[in-house]
N, C-alpha and C positions, 0 to 999 in steps of 0.2 A: 185334687190330693187323690195318692194313691190310696188302693183299697184292697188288703189283702184277708182273703177268707181261711179259716182254718179249721178243718174239719175234725169233732171229735172221733178219738178211737175209738171204733166200734171194740165192744165186750164180750164176754158172754153169759154174762147174768147182770139184770135189772141194778142189780148192789153197785156191781163193778161200773158201770156204766154212771152211775150216778158219782160214783169217785171220780171216774175220768172228768164229767161234768166240772165239779167241784174244780178242781185242780188245774186244769188246762189255764185260766187265763192265768194263774198266778207260777208257772212253768213257762208261759211265754213270755210273761212281762219280765222274769227276770231274763232271759234268753239277751241274745245282741240284739235279735230285732225287738225287742222291748223297749230300746231307747228312742225307736222312732214311733213307737204307738203314742196317738195321739186319743183314742178312745176306743172301747172296745165293748162291744152288746153280742150275746147268745142271740142265732137267729136259727129258724128251721128251713130247711132248702131241701125239695121232693123227698119230704121226711126224715131225714138226716139235720141232725147239731153240728151247728157250723159258729165259730166264733168269728164275727166281722171285724175287724182291726182297720182303724182310720190311722195313714201314714204321716205323720209330717214330710217325710222325701221317700225317693226309691229305698229299697231295701239293697243292703250290696251282696256281691256274690257268697262272700261269708258268712252274712246272715241268715241269708237262702241255705248254706249247706247244715249251717248249725238247725235251721228248723225241721231238719230229715232223721236228726238226732232225739229230737224233743218224743217222750211218751206218752204223753196224753191226747196227741194231737197227730193224724197218720195220714190227711192230706193239704194239698197247700194251693190255692189259686187266686189269680189276680182277679179282682172282682168290678163289675162295670153296671153301673145301671141301665147304661141302653148303649147299642154303638148303631150310628147312625138313625136311623129310623126305627131299628127294631129293641122293642123295649124288653129290660131287662127285670129280675136280674141274672145276668151273665156271666159265666166262670171259665176262665182259661189256666189249664193248669200249669203248674210250677215245678219243676225237676231242677228237686234240691241236689243231686250227685249225691249225697250220702250214702256210703255202703259198710251193711258191719261187717265185721272182723271176721266175725261165723257167725252160720244160719239164726237166725232169732228163736228156733225151735230148742237152744240148748239150752236156753232160762225157762222154756215153758213147756217142754216134753218131762222135766222132773217132778216128781209128784210127793209128797211127805205130807203128813199131818201137823199143822201147825203154818204150813208153809205162809210168808207174807206174797199178796197179788204183786205180780213179778214190774207190772207194770209200774204200780207204787215205787218198788226196789229200782227202777230205773228213774222215775222222777227222782226220788233223792240221789244219785249219783247228781243226774242234771243239775240240782240245784245246789249239791256241795259244790259243784267243779264253779257253776256261773259266782260263785259268792266268794272261791276264793280267789288267788293272785294268780292262779293257771287259767282263769277262765280263756286267753287266748292262744292256749296250747293244746295241741289237736289230742284226741285221746289216747293215741298209741304212744305218746311220753308219758302217761301218768300211770299212776299205780293206785289203788284203792284196796285199803284194809276195812275189815269187816272183824271187829274184836268180841262179836259173837255168833256166831258164823251160822248157827242153825246147821240147817240142808244146803247151804251155799247158794242161796236165789243171788243173796249178794256178787259173791264170785262169779257168778254164769251173766252175770248182766254184765259185769266192767266187760268182760271179755268179750264179749257180742259187740260192747261199742270200741273194745278196741285198747283195752288198759290191761294192765298187768293187776293181779288180784293176788289179796291176802288174806288170809284168816285164820281165828284161832276161834274153836269151841271144844267145850268143856263131854260132850257127848259122845260116847264111845261110837254107838250105833249112826247118829247121823255124820260123823266124820270119815267113816269107814264107806258108809254106802255112798256118801259123796263120791271118794275115791274110787268106788267102782263103776258110779255112773259115767265120771267123764273117761274112764279107760274103754269103758262100752260104745258112749256117745262115738269117740274118736274112730273107735276101729269100726262102726255102722256106716259113720257119715267119710270113712276114708281120708280123716285127718290126720295129720305124721302126729302121735306122741308117745313122745319120751317120760315115765317117769321113775322117780328115785325117791323110797321109802329110809325113813331113819330114826335111830331112838336117839332123844336126847336125853342128857345122861341128867337126873335126877327130876323131869322135866314133863315127858310125857314122848310123843310120836311124830314125825312132820312127814308129809307128802310134799315132793314138787312135780308140777307138771311142765312140760314144756311142749305147747302146742302150735301146729304151723310147720311148716315147709322151710328146710332149712336154708334152699335154692330159691331162685328165680326170684320173681315181685311179691311173692308171699309174705304174713306179717307172722314171726315169729313169739308169744304168747308166753308170761308164765305166771303159772298160778302154784301157789302155795300156800298151804295149811295146816294145823297143827292142833294135836288134842290134848289142851293140859287148860287149864285157870286160866281165862281172861286178863287176872289180876298179873301173869307172870308172862306178858302177850311177849314185854320185851327180853325176855330171855327165850321162848318160843319160836320171836322173829330174829333172833340174833343171825348175823350173817345175810340175810335180805337186807336190800336196798329200803330207804325207808319212804313210807305212803304220802301223798300230796292229800288225798283225801279219807276220811275216816267216816262211812257209812254204814247205819246198824240201828237195827229194831229191837228193842229193849224188850224183855219178856213179859208174858202179858201174866203169869202165872202169876205173878207177886203181885199181892193185897194189898199189903200194909208199907205205908210210907217208910216206915223202918228200915226194911229189908231193900226197899230199891236205893234207898240214900246212901247204905251200907257199901251198898255193891258200887256205885257212883263215888262214892268217896273213896273208895280203894281203890278203882282201877280207871275213873279218868286222867287221875298225873301220867298214871303209865301210858294211857295212848297218846295225851298230848305230846309227851318227849319223844314217842314213835314218828309224829307230823313232822312234816318238811316245813320250813319255814316260807310261811305264805298261804298254808293248806286251813282245811275248812274240816268241820262238824258237822254229820249232818246224824241227828237221830229219830227218832220215832218211839212214840210209847202211848198206853191206855191214861189220858188227861179225865178221863172220868171219874175218878177218885184222886187225881195227881194234880192239880190244879196247873195250868200252864207258868203263872206267876210263882211258884213254888218251884218248878222244875228249873227255871229260868236262875232263879237265884241259887238253886243248889249247882247247876254247871258253873256257874260263873266264882262262886266261895271255892269248890274242888279244883275245877279246871285254869283257872288263869282266863279262860278265853271270854271274849266277847258275847254275848249272844245278839245278833241281827233280830231286832224286834221294833220293826218299822213294818209299814206295807209294804210287800206282801205276806214277810215272812209272819207276820201276825194273824195272818187270816188262812192260815192252812188245816184248822180244825174240823173234822169231817167224822162220819157217820161209818161206822163199818162194818158191824152186823148187831144184833139183839144184847150178844154178851158183851161187845164194844162199841156204846153206843158215841163214844167221842175219840179220835186219836189224834193226836197233833203230831208237828215235825217241827224243830228246834236246830236249827244252822247256829254255830259257833265259831268266830276267827279270833287268830291272835288280835291284842289290840294294837288302835294304830299307833307308831310312836309319836311324841310329843314332838312339836314343830320346835328346830332348834332354838336353844335359849330358854323354850317356856319351861317353868315347874320349878321345885327349888331341888 
């Protein structure tokens, strides 16, 4: 039986290491490789944390390529208990062949107050794609939208993966500093960058970035974001191609159910109307005061989407810090059509 060893991605703090260890099994289970995994066990080898995965059959080249785009694991190996008379465990490195569209520090360099850990954002993007009808399409063919983009971490992570990115944010400083950061980063890294700024009558301002070379083998990517109310996302994103994925981190400053429920009741129908058929929504929130069952009910009633609530989707709750004692991830997709002739 083949064995895969997946190294948990090293993190810059104990807090983030715990996050990676908690979420890595779920991300791997939802990836294309997950359908071949029969068991998954955390192990320590040489002082490093790994997931030992027993496989029903060898991974395809496509499965292996997808491993390289995972957020919570960083290196992969074929595992052997022994080779001939040499006792193991023995590891043989696997080359995934995945290459990011832009340097990964595009999403790690930017720092701002309240920033969500970029590995977690990367994880949510992957989970949304794996759960959508576009799981088999490459990132370069997809568009991701964050309707509460803050300082733009979701957009930057999507660009690194190879997707086009879209976002809406009310905060003037967040949006303008994101535009400045992308412009400066592209200049410093010698990345071709075209930018257009426009005013949207009655609604706000919008920035269009086109990144990457216009000739040769390079990939030109588009990043569009606007300053305005998230409930006006349809107007703010008018003329932009609809996203395949919606990925967002709900604001943590909202302490009362009523305020968060009002925000979602108003905004979710707008967001879902933008989503491509077959797309997926992934969002995280502080579930310390807003239990998962209540959030599931709210999202389904307000959006008409179907929340995926079977394992591992219902096992993604994790601790963040002393303030956010439990954060959870919710993934929802359009309801599956009834078989022909079924229903009234």
